[in-house]
N, CA, C and O atoms as CSV, one atom per row, in Angstrom:
chain,resi,resn,atom,element,x,y,z
A,1,MET,N,N,-161.099,-77.851,-71.974
A,1,MET,CA,C,-161.716,-78.334,-73.210
A,1,MET,C,C,-161.226,-77.593,-74.401
A,1,MET,O,O,-161.082,-76.372,-74.329
A,2,GLU,N,N,-160.958,-78.248,-75.494
A,2,GLU,CA,C,-160.567,-77.525,-76.692
A,2,GLU,C,C,-161.528,-76.607,-77.191
A,2,GLU,O,O,-162.728,-76.860,-77.082
A,3,ILE,N,N,-161.080,-75.463,-77.780
A,3,ILE,CA,C,-161.966,-74.356,-78.089
A,3,ILE,C,C,-163.055,-74.836,-79.151
A,3,ILE,O,O,-164.245,-74.553,-79.011
A,4,ASN,N,N,-162.632,-75.480,-80.078
A,4,ASN,CA,C,-163.692,-75.973,-81.160
A,4,ASN,C,C,-164.771,-76.826,-80.429
A,4,ASN,O,O,-165.970,-76.646,-80.640
A,5,ILE,N,N,-164.337,-77.683,-79.634
A,5,ILE,CA,C,-165.299,-78.688,-78.958
A,5,ILE,C,C,-166.199,-77.801,-78.009
A,5,ILE,O,O,-167.419,-77.959,-77.973
A,6,LEU,N,N,-165.559,-76.890,-77.267
A,6,LEU,CA,C,-166.386,-76.063,-76.376
A,6,LEU,C,C,-167.477,-75.236,-77.124
A,6,LEU,O,O,-168.639,-75.199,-76.719
A,7,ILE,N,N,-167.069,-74.609,-78.177
A,7,ILE,CA,C,-168.010,-73.858,-78.966
A,7,ILE,C,C,-169.087,-74.768,-79.534
A,7,ILE,O,O,-170.268,-74.458,-79.376
A,8,ASP,N,N,-168.738,-75.900,-80.203
A,8,ASP,CA,C,-169.736,-76.739,-80.807
A,8,ASP,C,C,-170.645,-77.292,-79.772
A,8,ASP,O,O,-171.857,-77.304,-79.988
A,9,THR,N,N,-170.108,-77.788,-78.572
A,9,THR,CA,C,-170.935,-78.378,-77.553
A,9,THR,C,C,-171.921,-77.259,-76.987
A,9,THR,O,O,-173.103,-77.534,-76.780
A,10,LEU,N,N,-171.434,-76.072,-76.760
A,10,LEU,CA,C,-172.266,-74.924,-76.308
A,10,LEU,C,C,-173.427,-74.661,-77.344
A,10,LEU,O,O,-174.611,-74.582,-77.017
A,11,HIS,N,N,-172.986,-74.544,-78.539
A,11,HIS,CA,C,-174.050,-74.324,-79.576
A,11,HIS,C,C,-175.131,-75.392,-79.529
A,11,HIS,O,O,-176.327,-75.103,-79.560
A,12,ASP,N,N,-174.678,-76.620,-79.456
A,12,ASP,CA,C,-175.626,-77.792,-79.466
A,12,ASP,C,C,-176.614,-77.713,-78.139
A,12,ASP,O,O,-177.821,-77.949,-78.193
A,13,ARG,N,N,-175.968,-77.378,-77.058
A,13,ARG,CA,C,-176.832,-77.395,-75.861
A,13,ARG,C,C,-177.841,-76.172,-75.928
A,13,ARG,O,O,-178.990,-76.280,-75.500
A,14,LEU,N,N,-177.375,-75.064,-76.460
A,14,LEU,CA,C,-178.309,-73.937,-76.574
A,14,LEU,C,C,-179.486,-74.259,-77.546
A,14,LEU,O,O,-180.626,-73.872,-77.289
A,15,LEU,N,N,-179.188,-74.973,-78.663
A,15,LEU,CA,C,-180.146,-75.378,-79.575
A,15,LEU,C,C,-181.170,-76.349,-78.849
A,15,LEU,O,O,-182.383,-76.237,-79.023
A,16,ALA,N,N,-180.648,-77.237,-78.086
A,16,ALA,CA,C,-181.517,-78.181,-77.365
A,16,ALA,C,C,-182.427,-77.377,-76.354
A,16,ALA,O,O,-183.621,-77.649,-76.230
A,17,TYR,N,N,-181.842,-76.433,-75.681
A,17,TYR,CA,C,-182.555,-75.569,-74.747
A,17,TYR,C,C,-183.678,-74.787,-75.429
A,17,TYR,O,O,-184.777,-74.660,-74.890
A,18,LYS,N,N,-183.386,-74.270,-76.611
A,18,LYS,CA,C,-184.386,-73.524,-77.388
A,18,LYS,C,C,-185.577,-74.343,-77.759
A,18,LYS,O,O,-186.678,-73.817,-77.927
A,19,LYS,N,N,-185.369,-75.629,-77.889
A,19,LYS,CA,C,-186.482,-76.574,-78.145
A,19,LYS,C,C,-187.283,-76.971,-76.987
A,19,LYS,O,O,-188.321,-77.621,-77.112
A,20,SER,N,N,-186.779,-76.558,-75.773
A,20,SER,CA,C,-187.492,-76.976,-74.558
A,20,SER,C,C,-188.561,-75.956,-74.208
A,20,SER,O,O,-188.563,-74.826,-74.697
A,21,ASP,N,N,-189.492,-76.402,-73.324
A,21,ASP,CA,C,-190.516,-75.458,-72.844
A,21,ASP,C,C,-190.036,-74.325,-72.064
A,21,ASP,O,O,-190.669,-73.270,-72.066
A,22,LEU,N,N,-188.885,-74.481,-71.350
A,22,LEU,CA,C,-188.360,-73.466,-70.533
A,22,LEU,C,C,-187.944,-72.179,-71.315
A,22,LEU,O,O,-187.870,-71.092,-70.741
A,23,TYR,N,N,-187.676,-72.336,-72.632
A,23,TYR,CA,C,-187.204,-71.282,-73.458
A,23,TYR,C,C,-188.372,-70.181,-73.541
A,23,TYR,O,O,-188.105,-69.054,-73.958
A,24,GLN,N,N,-189.596,-70.511,-73.159
A,24,GLN,CA,C,-190.594,-69.518,-73.269
A,24,GLN,C,C,-190.492,-68.435,-72.099
A,24,GLN,O,O,-191.073,-67.353,-72.181
A,25,ASN,N,N,-189.706,-68.810,-70.996
A,25,ASN,CA,C,-189.513,-67.926,-69.946
A,25,ASN,C,C,-188.525,-66.796,-70.424
A,25,ASN,O,O,-187.413,-67.072,-70.874
A,26,LYS,N,N,-189.002,-65.494,-70.301
A,26,LYS,CA,C,-188.312,-64.358,-70.830
A,26,LYS,C,C,-186.934,-64.123,-70.177
A,26,LYS,O,O,-185.973,-63.760,-70.855
A,27,VAL,N,N,-186.855,-64.337,-68.854
A,27,VAL,CA,C,-185.555,-64.125,-68.156
A,27,VAL,C,C,-184.532,-65.205,-68.721
A,27,VAL,O,O,-183.404,-64.855,-69.068
A,28,LEU,N,N,-184.936,-66.471,-68.802
A,28,LEU,CA,C,-184.041,-67.432,-69.285
A,28,LEU,C,C,-183.767,-67.247,-70.809
A,28,LEU,O,O,-182.664,-67.536,-71.273
A,29,ARG,N,N,-184.726,-66.786,-71.545
A,29,ARG,CA,C,-184.469,-66.542,-72.951
A,29,ARG,C,C,-183.380,-65.441,-73.092
A,29,ARG,O,O,-182.507,-65.556,-73.952
A,30,GLN,N,N,-183.422,-64.460,-72.321
A,30,GLN,CA,C,-182.402,-63.320,-72.298
A,30,GLN,C,C,-181.010,-63.968,-71.977
A,30,GLN,O,O,-180.014,-63.627,-72.616
A,31,ASP,N,N,-180.955,-64.859,-71.029
A,31,ASP,CA,C,-179.701,-65.515,-70.676
A,31,ASP,C,C,-179.110,-66.204,-71.875
A,31,ASP,O,O,-177.946,-66.018,-72.232
A,32,ILE,N,N,-180.016,-67.064,-72.527
A,32,ILE,CA,C,-179.584,-67.816,-73.713
A,32,ILE,C,C,-179.032,-66.959,-74.792
A,32,ILE,O,O,-177.949,-67.205,-75.322
A,33,LEU,N,N,-179.809,-65.914,-75.123
A,33,LEU,CA,C,-179.478,-64.983,-76.154
A,33,LEU,C,C,-178.124,-64.239,-75.874
A,33,LEU,O,O,-177.348,-63.926,-76.776
A,34,SER,N,N,-177.918,-63.993,-74.591
A,34,SER,CA,C,-176.682,-63.319,-74.172
A,34,SER,C,C,-175.562,-64.252,-74.359
A,34,SER,O,O,-174.519,-63.848,-74.875
A,35,ILE,N,N,-175.705,-65.498,-73.969
A,35,ILE,CA,C,-174.626,-66.482,-74.180
A,35,ILE,C,C,-174.311,-66.657,-75.682
A,35,ILE,O,O,-173.163,-66.877,-76.066
A,36,GLU,N,N,-175.317,-66.558,-76.484
A,36,GLU,CA,C,-175.061,-66.735,-77.995
A,36,GLU,C,C,-174.264,-65.559,-78.454
A,36,GLU,O,O,-173.329,-65.745,-79.232
A,37,ILE,N,N,-174.554,-64.403,-78.044
A,37,ILE,CA,C,-173.757,-63.144,-78.446
A,37,ILE,C,C,-172.374,-63.397,-78.044
A,37,ILE,O,O,-171.479,-63.274,-78.881
A,38,ALA,N,N,-172.085,-63.779,-76.698
A,38,ALA,CA,C,-170.772,-64.061,-76.293
A,38,ALA,C,C,-170.004,-65.016,-77.146
A,38,ALA,O,O,-168.856,-64.790,-77.526
A,39,ILE,N,N,-170.716,-66.141,-77.445
A,39,ILE,CA,C,-170.086,-67.122,-78.331
A,39,ILE,C,C,-169.645,-66.548,-79.731
A,39,ILE,O,O,-168.545,-66.753,-80.244
A,40,CYS,N,N,-170.607,-65.842,-80.244
A,40,CYS,CA,C,-170.332,-65.275,-81.606
A,40,CYS,C,C,-169.104,-64.232,-81.537
A,40,CYS,O,O,-168.214,-64.241,-82.387
A,41,LEU,N,N,-169.132,-63.367,-80.495
A,41,LEU,CA,C,-168.000,-62.492,-80.410
A,41,LEU,C,C,-166.648,-63.185,-80.151
A,41,LEU,O,O,-165.598,-62.737,-80.611
A,42,PHE,N,N,-166.723,-64.344,-79.364
A,42,PHE,CA,C,-165.524,-65.121,-79.163
A,42,PHE,C,C,-165.027,-65.721,-80.456
A,42,PHE,O,O,-163.838,-65.673,-80.774
A,43,GLU,N,N,-165.969,-66.293,-81.202
A,43,GLU,CA,C,-165.593,-66.895,-82.454
A,43,GLU,C,C,-165.012,-65.933,-83.463
A,43,GLU,O,O,-164.054,-66.259,-84.162
A,44,ILE,N,N,-165.600,-64.727,-83.541
A,44,ILE,CA,C,-164.995,-63.702,-84.368
A,44,ILE,C,C,-163.647,-63.296,-83.927
A,44,ILE,O,O,-162.806,-62.996,-84.774
A,45,ALA,N,N,-163.382,-63.263,-82.695
A,45,ALA,CA,C,-162.076,-62.881,-82.109
A,45,ALA,C,C,-161.051,-63.962,-82.370
A,45,ALA,O,O,-159.923,-63.676,-82.772
A,46,VAL,N,N,-161.448,-65.222,-82.140
A,46,VAL,CA,C,-160.492,-66.344,-82.406
A,46,VAL,C,C,-160.227,-66.517,-83.859
A,46,VAL,O,O,-159.078,-66.442,-84.294
A,47,TYR,N,N,-161.347,-66.768,-84.692
A,47,TYR,CA,C,-161.212,-67.257,-86.026
A,47,TYR,C,C,-160.894,-66.129,-86.999
A,47,TYR,O,O,-160.238,-66.371,-88.012
A,48,CYS,N,N,-161.345,-64.886,-86.719
A,48,CYS,CA,C,-161.065,-63.810,-87.659
A,48,CYS,C,C,-160.103,-62.769,-87.149
A,48,CYS,O,O,-159.914,-61.723,-87.769
A,49,ASN,N,N,-159.482,-63.064,-85.993
A,49,ASN,CA,C,-158.428,-62.228,-85.439
A,49,ASN,C,C,-158.860,-60.789,-85.237
A,49,ASN,O,O,-158.150,-59.819,-85.499
A,50,ARG,N,N,-160.070,-60.740,-84.755
A,50,ARG,CA,C,-160.703,-59.407,-84.494
A,50,ARG,C,C,-160.735,-59.114,-82.920
A,50,ARG,O,O,-160.958,-60.016,-82.113
A,51,THR,N,N,-160.522,-57.929,-82.581
A,51,THR,CA,C,-160.487,-57.574,-81.209
A,51,THR,C,C,-161.904,-57.383,-80.651
A,51,THR,O,O,-162.765,-56.826,-81.332
A,52,ILE,N,N,-162.133,-57.812,-79.496
A,52,ILE,CA,C,-163.460,-57.597,-78.803
A,52,ILE,C,C,-163.430,-56.220,-78.183
A,52,ILE,O,O,-162.595,-55.921,-77.329
A,53,SER,N,N,-164.386,-55.358,-78.642
A,53,SER,CA,C,-164.309,-53.972,-78.156
A,53,SER,C,C,-164.733,-53.822,-76.674
A,53,SER,O,O,-165.305,-54.726,-76.065
A,54,GLU,N,N,-164.443,-52.728,-76.181
A,54,GLU,CA,C,-164.780,-52.453,-74.685
A,54,GLU,C,C,-166.353,-52.611,-74.490
A,54,GLU,O,O,-166.801,-53.176,-73.493
A,55,GLY,N,N,-167.131,-52.114,-75.437
A,55,GLY,CA,C,-168.528,-52.252,-75.259
A,55,GLY,C,C,-169.046,-53.750,-75.389
A,55,GLY,O,O,-170.049,-54.156,-74.802
A,56,GLU,N,N,-168.299,-54.481,-76.175
A,56,GLU,CA,C,-168.762,-55.895,-76.411
A,56,GLU,C,C,-168.356,-56.776,-75.228
A,56,GLU,O,O,-168.919,-57.863,-75.095
A,57,LYS,N,N,-167.415,-56.380,-74.357
A,57,LYS,CA,C,-167.023,-57.088,-73.191
A,57,LYS,C,C,-168.186,-57.317,-72.244
A,57,LYS,O,O,-168.179,-58.271,-71.465
A,58,TYR,N,N,-169.135,-56.491,-72.303
A,58,TYR,CA,C,-170.288,-56.640,-71.456
A,58,TYR,C,C,-170.929,-58.072,-71.528
A,58,TYR,O,O,-171.429,-58.598,-70.533
A,59,TRP,N,N,-170.889,-58.648,-72.708
A,59,TRP,CA,C,-171.532,-59.934,-72.857
A,59,TRP,C,C,-170.806,-61.154,-72.193
A,59,TRP,O,O,-171.275,-62.291,-72.151
A,60,PHE,N,N,-169.589,-60.759,-71.677
A,60,PHE,CA,C,-168.810,-61.810,-71.012
A,60,PHE,C,C,-168.917,-61.678,-69.416
A,60,PHE,O,O,-168.161,-62.315,-68.682
A,61,LYS,N,N,-169.846,-60.862,-68.957
A,61,LYS,CA,C,-169.951,-60.574,-67.590
A,61,LYS,C,C,-171.133,-61.061,-66.895
A,61,LYS,O,O,-171.374,-60.684,-65.748
A,62,GLY,N,N,-171.976,-61.972,-67.593
A,62,GLY,CA,C,-173.269,-62.453,-66.948
A,62,GLY,C,C,-173.198,-63.725,-66.219
A,62,GLY,O,O,-174.244,-64.326,-65.975
A,63,GLY,N,N,-172.009,-64.211,-65.833
A,63,GLY,CA,C,-171.948,-65.492,-65.268
A,63,GLY,C,C,-172.746,-65.684,-63.985
A,63,GLY,O,O,-173.457,-66.682,-63.864
A,64,TYR,N,N,-172.663,-64.821,-63.079
A,64,TYR,CA,C,-173.401,-64.962,-61.820
A,64,TYR,C,C,-174.906,-65.051,-62.123
A,64,TYR,O,O,-175.578,-65.923,-61.573
A,65,TYR,N,N,-175.461,-64.164,-62.992
A,65,TYR,CA,C,-176.855,-64.204,-63.227
A,65,TYR,C,C,-177.243,-65.533,-63.947
A,65,TYR,O,O,-178.235,-66.187,-63.626
A,66,ILE,N,N,-176.446,-65.855,-64.871
A,66,ILE,CA,C,-176.772,-67.082,-65.661
A,66,ILE,C,C,-176.651,-68.290,-64.824
A,66,ILE,O,O,-177.432,-69.221,-65.021
A,67,ALA,N,N,-175.756,-68.362,-63.915
A,67,ALA,CA,C,-175.669,-69.523,-63.096
A,67,ALA,C,C,-176.851,-69.711,-62.180
A,67,ALA,O,O,-177.268,-70.842,-61.932
A,68,ASN,N,N,-177.404,-68.617,-61.670
A,68,ASN,CA,C,-178.582,-68.535,-60.811
A,68,ASN,C,C,-179.838,-68.963,-61.562
A,68,ASN,O,O,-180.729,-69.591,-60.989
A,69,ASP,N,N,-179.906,-68.619,-62.849
A,69,ASP,CA,C,-181.048,-68.866,-63.649
A,69,ASP,C,C,-181.113,-70.337,-64.234
A,69,ASP,O,O,-182.169,-70.969,-64.272
A,70,LEU,N,N,-179.924,-70.823,-64.680
A,70,LEU,CA,C,-179.796,-72.037,-65.346
A,70,LEU,C,C,-179.337,-73.159,-64.410
A,70,LEU,O,O,-178.144,-73.303,-64.148
A,71,THR,N,N,-180.286,-73.947,-63.911
A,71,THR,CA,C,-179.894,-74.983,-62.960
A,71,THR,C,C,-180.412,-76.272,-63.428
A,71,THR,O,O,-181.115,-76.381,-64.432
A,72,GLY,N,N,-180.027,-77.305,-62.633
A,72,GLY,CA,C,-180.561,-78.710,-62.968
A,72,GLY,C,C,-180.037,-79.204,-64.358
A,72,GLY,O,O,-178.842,-79.187,-64.649
A,73,LYS,N,N,-180.928,-79.600,-65.109
A,73,LYS,CA,C,-180.607,-80.256,-66.405
A,73,LYS,C,C,-179.782,-79.346,-67.315
A,73,LYS,O,O,-179.011,-79.851,-68.131
A,74,TRP,N,N,-179.921,-77.983,-67.198
A,74,TRP,CA,C,-179.309,-77.099,-68.072
A,74,TRP,C,C,-178.097,-76.335,-67.446
A,74,TRP,O,O,-177.561,-75.394,-68.030
A,75,GLU,N,N,-177.695,-76.798,-66.216
A,75,GLU,CA,C,-176.580,-76.230,-65.515
A,75,GLU,C,C,-175.263,-76.210,-66.330
A,75,GLU,O,O,-174.450,-75.294,-66.208
A,76,ASP,N,N,-175.093,-77.231,-67.142
A,76,ASP,CA,C,-173.846,-77.336,-67.953
A,76,ASP,C,C,-173.653,-76.141,-68.924
A,76,ASP,O,O,-172.538,-75.762,-69.282
A,77,ILE,N,N,-174.801,-75.583,-69.320
A,77,ILE,CA,C,-174.629,-74.423,-70.176
A,77,ILE,C,C,-173.990,-73.309,-69.453
A,77,ILE,O,O,-173.167,-72.621,-70.057
A,78,SER,N,N,-174.274,-73.065,-68.252
A,78,SER,CA,C,-173.723,-72.058,-67.390
A,78,SER,C,C,-172.223,-72.379,-67.192
A,78,SER,O,O,-171.390,-71.475,-67.247
A,79,LYS,N,N,-171.904,-73.571,-66.980
A,79,LYS,CA,C,-170.548,-74.008,-66.756
A,79,LYS,C,C,-169.691,-73.776,-67.958
A,79,LYS,O,O,-168.558,-73.302,-67.882
A,80,MET,N,N,-170.306,-74.147,-69.124
A,80,MET,CA,C,-169.557,-73.966,-70.418
A,80,MET,C,C,-169.383,-72.414,-70.686
A,80,MET,O,O,-168.337,-71.995,-71.181
A,81,TYR,N,N,-170.363,-71.620,-70.372
A,81,TYR,CA,C,-170.232,-70.165,-70.596
A,81,TYR,C,C,-169.092,-69.676,-69.690
A,81,TYR,O,O,-168.248,-68.904,-70.144
A,82,ASP,N,N,-169.052,-70.070,-68.527
A,82,ASP,CA,C,-167.943,-69.730,-67.599
A,82,ASP,C,C,-166.613,-70.141,-68.208
A,82,ASP,O,O,-165.628,-69.406,-68.155
A,83,GLU,N,N,-166.612,-71.322,-68.783
A,83,GLU,CA,C,-165.246,-71.782,-69.386
A,83,GLU,C,C,-164.965,-70.898,-70.604
A,83,GLU,O,O,-163.808,-70.558,-70.849
A,84,LEU,N,N,-165.908,-70.548,-71.314
A,84,LEU,CA,C,-165.690,-69.723,-72.503
A,84,LEU,C,C,-165.112,-68.332,-72.054
A,84,LEU,O,O,-164.197,-67.786,-72.671
A,85,VAL,N,N,-165.671,-67.830,-71.006
A,85,VAL,CA,C,-165.159,-66.477,-70.481
A,85,VAL,C,C,-163.808,-66.681,-69.970
A,85,VAL,O,O,-162.931,-65.877,-70.287
A,86,LYS,N,N,-163.541,-67.708,-69.185
A,86,LYS,CA,C,-162.186,-68.077,-68.696
A,86,LYS,C,C,-161.152,-68.086,-69.860
A,86,LYS,O,O,-160.098,-67.451,-69.818
A,87,THR,N,N,-161.556,-68.872,-70.917
A,87,THR,CA,C,-160.677,-68.931,-72.045
A,87,THR,C,C,-160.373,-67.607,-72.778
A,87,THR,O,O,-159.266,-67.298,-73.220
A,88,ALA,N,N,-161.467,-66.886,-72.849
A,88,ALA,CA,C,-161.238,-65.544,-73.398
A,88,ALA,C,C,-160.379,-64.739,-72.609
A,88,ALA,O,O,-159.598,-63.975,-73.176
A,89,LYS,N,N,-160.424,-64.814,-71.353
A,89,LYS,CA,C,-159.484,-64.021,-70.426
A,89,LYS,C,C,-158.037,-64.590,-70.595
A,89,LYS,O,O,-157.106,-63.793,-70.715
A,90,GLU,N,N,-157.825,-65.874,-70.606
A,90,GLU,CA,C,-156.613,-66.451,-70.812
A,90,GLU,C,C,-155.971,-66.062,-72.086
A,90,GLU,O,O,-154.751,-65.900,-72.116
A,91,LYS,N,N,-156.709,-65.897,-73.155
A,91,LYS,CA,C,-156.162,-65.562,-74.374
A,91,LYS,C,C,-156.133,-64.038,-74.541
A,91,LYS,O,O,-155.834,-63.515,-75.614
A,92,LYS,N,N,-156.436,-63.385,-73.504
A,92,LYS,CA,C,-156.416,-61.863,-73.475
A,92,LYS,C,C,-157.242,-61.255,-74.543
A,92,LYS,O,O,-156.858,-60.290,-75.204
A,93,LEU,N,N,-158.411,-61.853,-74.701
A,93,LEU,CA,C,-159.453,-61.358,-75.732
A,93,LEU,C,C,-160.297,-60.383,-75.014
A,93,LEU,O,O,-160.840,-59.488,-75.661
A,94,ILE,N,N,-160.460,-60.475,-73.707
A,94,ILE,CA,C,-161.390,-59.612,-72.888
A,94,ILE,C,C,-160.593,-59.208,-71.618
A,94,ILE,O,O,-161.116,-58.494,-70.763
């Protein structure tokens, strides 16, 4: 998926999730906020030509936990997060 489309689609899905009742769950809320941080760091790296620091790379390591928490209707968020991480690795951002 093209980077711009991936970012926009992921932002849209996260917004939809935040409007759902499930967003009240604190574990899931933490997952969603972690994904948002990763997206923002990715965007800064790609669009502003800024390096992702060692400490910031932490936000790109939540795939296993996020995949276990986000299932069913929201599973695509986890898959798009994984694609974002894969793209960041391919571009040697992390």
